[in-house]
Every structure is written in structure tokens, then in C-alpha cells.
C-alpha positions in Angstrom: 107.9 71.9 51.8 106.3 74.8 50.9 107.6 77.9 53.5 106.5 81.3 53.3 109.6 83.5 55.6 109.0 87.2 57.2 111.7 88.7 59.1 110.4 91.1 62.2 111.9 92.6 65.5 109.9 90.6 68.2 108.0 93.5 69.9 109.6 93.8 73.4 112.3 91.6 72.7 115.6 91.9 75.0 119.0 92.8 72.9 116.8 92.8 69.8 116.6 89.1 68.8 115.9 89.1 64.7 114.0 86.3 64.4 112.3 84.4 61.4 108.7 83.5 62.0 107.9 80.1 59.5 104.3 79.6 58.6 104.5 75.8 56.9 103.1 72.9 56.6 105.3 70.8 58.4 103.9 68.5 60.3 106.9 68.3 63.2 106.8 72.3 63.1 103.1 72.8 63.7 102.9 70.3 66.4 105.9 72.2 68.3 104.3 75.8 67.7 100.5 75.1 68.2 100.6 71.8 70.7 100.6 74.3 73.6 98.2 77.4 73.3 100.4 78.9 75.4 103.4 78.3 73.6 105.2 81.6 71.3 108.4 79.9 70.9 110.2 82.3 67.5 111.6 80.4 65.3 114.5 80.9 63.7 115.6 80.5 59.9 118.1 77.8 59.1 120.1 80.3 57.0 120.4 82.6 59.9 121.9 80.0 61.4 124.4 78.7 59.5 125.6 82.1 58.8 125.7 83.2 62.8 127.7 79.6 63.4 130.2 80.3 60.1 128.3 77.4 59.0 129.0 75.5 62.6 133.0 75.6 62.1 135.0 74.2 64.3 136.5 77.3 65.9 132.7 78.2 67.1 132.6 75.0 68.5 131.9 75.3 72.6 131.0 71.7 73.6 129.7 68.3 72.8 127.6 66.1 74.3 125.4 62.7 74.2 122.5 65.2 72.4 125.3 66.8 69.9 127.1 70.0 69.9 126.7 73.4 71.0 128.1 76.4 68.9 129.1 80.4 69.7 127.0 82.7 67.0 126.5 85.9 66.0 123.1 87.2 64.8 123.5 90.0 61.7 122.1 92.6 64.2 125.3 91.7 66.4 123.1 89.2 69.3 125.3 86.3 70.5 123.9 82.9 70.8 124.5 79.4 71.7 123.3 77.0 69.8 122.2 73.6 70.7 122.8 71.2 67.4 121.2 67.6 67.9 123.0 65.2 65.8 121.0 63.7 63.6 122.1 60.3 65.6 121.1 61.6 68.6 118.6 59.4 71.0 117.4 62.8 71.9 114.4 62.9 69.3 111.4 64.7 68.3 110.1 64.3 72.1 113.0 65.3 73.9 113.4 68.3 71.3 109.6 69.0 71.9 110.4 68.6 75.8 112.8 71.1 76.1 111.5 73.9 73.9 108.1 73.4 75.6 109.1 73.9 79.5 112.5 76.5 78.9 110.5 78.5 76.6 107.7 79.0 79.7 110.6 80.1 82.6 111.9 82.8 83.3 114.9 83.3 85.9 118.0 84.7 86.9 119.4 81.3 87.3 117.8 79.8 83.9 119.2 79.6 80.4 117.3 81.6 78.2 115.9 80.1 75.3 115.9 82.3 72.3 114.1 80.0 69.9 114.5 76.9 68.0 115.1 75.9 63.9 114.0 72.8 62.5 115.0 71.9 58.6 114.7 68.4 57.4 116.2 66.6 59.7 117.7 69.5 61.6 117.0 70.1 64.8 118.7 72.8 66.6 117.7 75.4 69.9 118.8 78.5 70.0 120.3 79.9 73.2 122.1 83.1 75.1 125.4 83.1 75.1 127.3 82.6 78.0 131.3 83.7 77.7 132.3 81.9 81.1 130.8 78.0 79.6 130.2 75.3 81.7 130.8 75.4 85.8 133.1 72.0 85.1 135.5 73.9 83.8 136.3 75.4 86.4 136.3 73.4 89.3 137.7 70.4 87.9 140.3 72.1 86.5 139.7 71.9 82.7 139.6 76.2 82.0 143.7 76.0 81.3 143.3 73.7 78.5 141.1 76.1 76.7 143.3 78.7 76.3 141.1 81.6 76.2 142.9 85.2 77.4 139.6 86.1 79.2 139.1 82.6 81.2 142.8 80.8 81.4 144.1 81.0 85.0 140.7 82.4 86.4 139.9 80.4 89.7 136.7 80.4 91.7 137.3 81.7 95.3 135.0 80.3 97.7 132.6 83.6 98.0 132.4 82.7 94.3 131.3 79.3 94.7 129.1 80.0 97.5 127.4 82.2 95.3 127.1 79.9 92.4 125.9 77.0 94.9 123.3 79.4 96.0 122.4 80.3 92.6 122.1 76.5 91.7 119.6 76.2 94.7 117.5 78.9 93.5 116.9 77.9 89.8 115.8 74.7 91.0 113.6 75.9 94.0 112.0 77.9 90.8 111.3 75.0 89.0 110.0 73.0 91.8 107.7 75.5 93.5 108.0 79.1 92.3 107.0 78.7 88.2 104.0 78.3 87.3 105.2 74.6 86.5 105.9 72.1 88.5 109.8 70.8 86.9 111.6 68.1 87.7 115.3 68.4 86.3 116.5 65.3 86.5 119.9 65.7 84.7 121.5 68.3 86.7 125.1 68.4 86.9 128.5 70.6 86.6 128.6 70.4 82.7 125.4 71.4 82.2 125.4 74.7 84.9 126.3 77.8 82.6 128.3 80.6 84.0 127.6 84.0 82.6 130.0 86.7 82.6 129.6 88.0 86.2 129.8 84.2 86.7 126.2 83.6 87.9 125.5 80.4 87.2 122.3 79.2 85.1 120.9 75.8 84.5 120.7 74.3 81.3 119.8 71.5 78.9 116.0 70.5 80.1 115.6 67.8 77.5 114.9 64.7 80.2 113.0 67.2 82.1 109.3 66.2 83.6 106.2 68.7 84.3 104.7 67.8 87.5 101.3 68.4 88.2 100.5 70.9 90.8 99.3 67.8 93.6 102.0 65.5 92.0 104.4 64.1 94.3 106.7 61.7 92.8 106.7 59.7 89.2 107.8 56.4 87.7 109.7 55.3 85.0 111.2 52.4 83.2 113.3 54.4 81.0 116.0 55.7 83.0 118.3 58.3 81.5 120.7 60.9 83.3 124.3 61.0 84.8 125.9 58.5 86.3 127.2 59.6 89.9 124.7 62.4 90.1 121.3 60.1 90.3 119.6 59.4 93.3 119.3 55.7 94.1 115.6 55.3 94.1 115.4 56.7 90.4 118.7 54.8 89.3 117.5 51.4 90.4 113.7 51.6 90.3 113.0 54.6 88.3 111.4 56.9 90.6 111.9 60.7 90.6 110.6 63.5 92.8 111.9 66.9 93.5 113.6 65.1 96.2 116.0 63.1 93.0 117.3 66.9 92.1 117.6 67.5 95.4 119.9 64.3 96.0 121.9 66.0 92.2 122.4 69.1 93.8 124.1 67.4 96.9 126.6 65.9 94.6 127.1 69.1 93.0 127.9 70.8 95.7 130.3 68.6 97.3 131.9 69.0 93.7 132.0 72.4 93.7 133.3 72.2 97.9 136.2 70.2 96.7 136.7 70.3 93.3 136.9 67.1 92.8 134.7 64.7 90.3 131.5 62.7 92.2 133.0 59.2 90.6 136.6 60.0 90.8 137.5 61.0 94.0 140.7 60.7 95.2 143.9 59.1 94.2 144.8 56.6 97.2 141.4 55.4 97.3 140.2 55.3 93.7 137.3 53.1 94.2 135.5 55.3 96.5 133.1 57.8 95.7 133.3 61.6 96.4 130.1 61.0 98.7 131.9 58.1 100.2 135.0 59.7 101.1 133.3 63.3 102.6 130.6 60.8 104.7 133.9 59.4 106.0 135.4 62.4 106.6 132.8 64.2 108.3 132.1 60.6 111.0 135.6 61.7 111.8 135.1 65.4 112.2 137.6 65.9 109.5 135.0 67.2 106.8 137.6 70.6 105.6 139.7 68.1 104.3 137.8 67.2 101.1 137.9 71.0 100.5 139.8 72.1 97.3 143.4 74.1 98.7 142.6 76.6 96.2 139.9 77.7 98.4 141.6 77.4 101.7 143.3 80.3 104.0 139.9 82.4 105.1 138.7 83.2 108.6 137.2 81.3 111.2 133.5 81.8 109.7 134.7 81.4 106.2 135.0 77.6 107.7 132.3 77.5 109.8 130.4 78.3 106.1 131.9 75.6 104.1 131.6 73.6 106.9 128.1 74.2 106.6 128.0 73.8 102.8 129.0 69.9 103.4 126.6 69.7 106.2 123.6 70.7 103.5 125.5 68.6 100.9 125.4 65.4 102.7 121.9 65.8 103.9 120.7 66.6 100.1 122.3 62.7 99.6 121.0 60.7 102.7 119.5 57.4 101.0 115.7 57.8 101.7 114.5 60.7 99.7 112.2 61.3 102.9 115.0 62.5 105.0 116.1 65.1 102.3 115.8 68.6 102.6 113.3 70.3 99.5 114.9 72.9 97.8 113.0 75.1 99.7 114.5 73.8 103.3 117.9 74.2 101.0 117.6 77.9 100.0 116.4 78.9 104.0 120.0 76.6 105.3 122.2 78.7 102.6 120.9 82.0 104.0 120.5 81.6 107.7 122.8 80.2 110.7 119.9 78.3 111.7 121.1 74.7 113.3 120.8 71.8 110.9 120.2 68.0 111.6 122.4 65.5 111.6 122.9 63.7 107.9 122.3 59.9 108.0 124.5 57.6 105.6 123.9 58.8 102.7 123.5 56.6 99.5 126.4 54.8 97.8 125.3 53.8 94.3 127.4 51.0 92.7 130.3 53.1 94.7 133.1 53.3 92.5 132.8 50.4 90.7 133.0 52.2 87.6 134.5 55.8 86.9 133.2 58.6 84.8 130.1 56.7 83.7 126.6 57.3 83.0 124.4 54.7 84.1 120.7 52.7 82.8 118.3 51.2 85.2 115.3 49.2 83.8 113.3 48.2 87.1 115.6 47.0 89.7 118.4 46.0 86.8 121.4 48.9 86.3 123.6 48.8 83.4 126.6 50.3 83.6 128.1 52.4 80.2 130.8 54.7 79.3 127.7 56.6 77.3 124.8 58.9 77.5 121.9 56.4 77.8 118.7 55.5 76.2 116.7 51.9 76.5 118.3 50.5 73.7 120.9 53.1 72.5 124.3 53.6 73.6 125.2 57.2 72.7 128.9 59.1 73.4 128.1 62.0 76.0 
């Protein structure tokens, strides 16, 4: 492979990102760079990435998933970055990689993680994102932060005002994807670990490897390759491969209930571990005890605060209703979160494989469902 390297400052770029433009006869690089005429994604030199991350040292590792690992890095100009390094055994192959590069490079919203560029070198495939120092939402709402031992974040709790702003920010990010950007995008994998938090605790949706682009008038699509995370997947997608903006709305509803309760969707409470979070919230709602689900660390506020919490629980339940027709759009959700209008009564939500499998992702083909402890594809099981 013959490469010509030329370093230059990106004109008008924010934060002084210095990047390397690769001109090469590599088919994979040319395909990513030139397949879309509107694409102008910076390509980083692999040596700069290795230098920035200390050769992907363990001390710079931020997390790991089915795609591979994420590392913190610092470029030679001082810019902090987060490098998503795809595992060479990952089933997120070149198509998913191209998908994430093409989509995210065209998106710009304060509640979406910003892509700086990518890097391809042999079997190495890497995405370079902005570094968000407070990591992902799951570290906070599920009580994992104290295990990190960071002086800046250890012991930091999410009070109710912060949680509410995070819920609103996620809703606005999804609304941008569904309606306000120049493309209509279905995320398909919204969950707590895919919501990153910046220094001011503003939420930013990340991980677009599974996202799909819709036509302007397209309302739904079908696939026989269902991938996503158990507990967040809508019933029509998990069991039939049908996805739409209402699938993302379902995931948002689950995530909202997790933020309110501080509990994972498929690991609800000690007394009845077989009952999912959605089922538990629904039972409490019917009994008029919805506030019992709220994380105790956020309680003790005013009556008006309790009213907002109850309203958010109701919005979460509206989003997880079994029929996608009954679920609100994200435009509806943003409006309901920002206004004190009367909300409709939620119908019984969907209880997908409720509590049968703990902490699992799932794969479905047609109407059959196969539980897995891993991130999934049709033929290969890959660790999260």
C-alpha cells in the first residue's frame, strides 16, 4: 500500500484538531471517503493515534463493548480525544464502521457525541470522538461510579434537577435524529451506556454503528438481522424485526424509567427478581404508588418536584406501550417534558420475555427469539 501523508490544520475547525489526510489506493479507505459525495471525514494517521493513546495502554482504557474498546488519548496539540478501536474479532465489520462514519459525520447537535474523524490501517478500524470526561450515564445511575476511584467523579450523585435535564437532553437528541437533521435516522441501540456525559453533565448520544437512515416519507423498515440490547428493544423489533422512530421512543421510555429509579431494566428489585422494571413500574402505577420506584437519593424535594417526577414516569410508560401507534413521537415527548399539559393515560406496556433472562442482549430472526449474554449477530456471539 502506497500512502502520501500530509499534515495540516483543518481550516475553521474547533479546538485546533490537527489531523492527517491520507491519499491512498486502499479500496476500503477510498470507499469510506468518496462513496458519499457530501462526506468529508478527516482521516487520522495511525501513528498519531498510537502516540495519543500511549499505544492503547490499559491506563487509558475507558470501557469495552461488543465492538471493541474505547481509549482516552491526547493529540500533540493537547486536544483530548476518545478512540473507539474495533476489535479484529468484532462483528461490527466494515459496513457498520462505514455506517457510523457516514452518519455521524453529518450530524451536529449538542446532545450527540461529536466525531472528529477515523483511522484505517490494515485490520485496524478506529473512530475518533470528542472526549467526554464524565464517561457514560450508566456509571452514575447504576451506582458504578464509586468503583472507578476518580477524584473528579467519585461520590458524585445525580440529583433530580440533573436527571431531569439529562432526560430532556436525550429526548432532544433523538428528536434531532428523527426530525430536525437533514437526514431521518433511527438509532436502534439507545441505552444508558450509549449516553455520554460532558464536563457539565450534558448528555450526548453515541454509538451509531447500528443506526439506519430513513427516507423522508419512510415510516418503518423490516430486517431479519435484529441487533440491539435486551431490555431496550421494542416488541415489534425484537420479535418481528420491524423498526421505526417508535422503536427509539420505546428505548427512550425504558431509559427514562432507569434514570428515575436507578435500576436496570432487566434487574428490577430484590423481592421479585423475575419482574422487569417496566412490569414493576406498571404495577405501582396502577396502585397509585408510582413514586415508590424513584431512586431514594433524589427524594425529599417539594411537591412540585414530585409532580414532575410522576409526570416523567407517566411519559416513560407512554413510550413503552405495546403498540407503536400508541407511543408518542419524540416531538410529542419534548413538548410533554417542557409543558404542564394533561397527559393521556398509558396503556399496558409490553413485557418482552419479562425477567426470564437477566442482563442479556437478544437476537431474533422472524418471530423466533434467541437469548444471549452477548452482543449479537445472526451467526456469531460477541461479548459486549
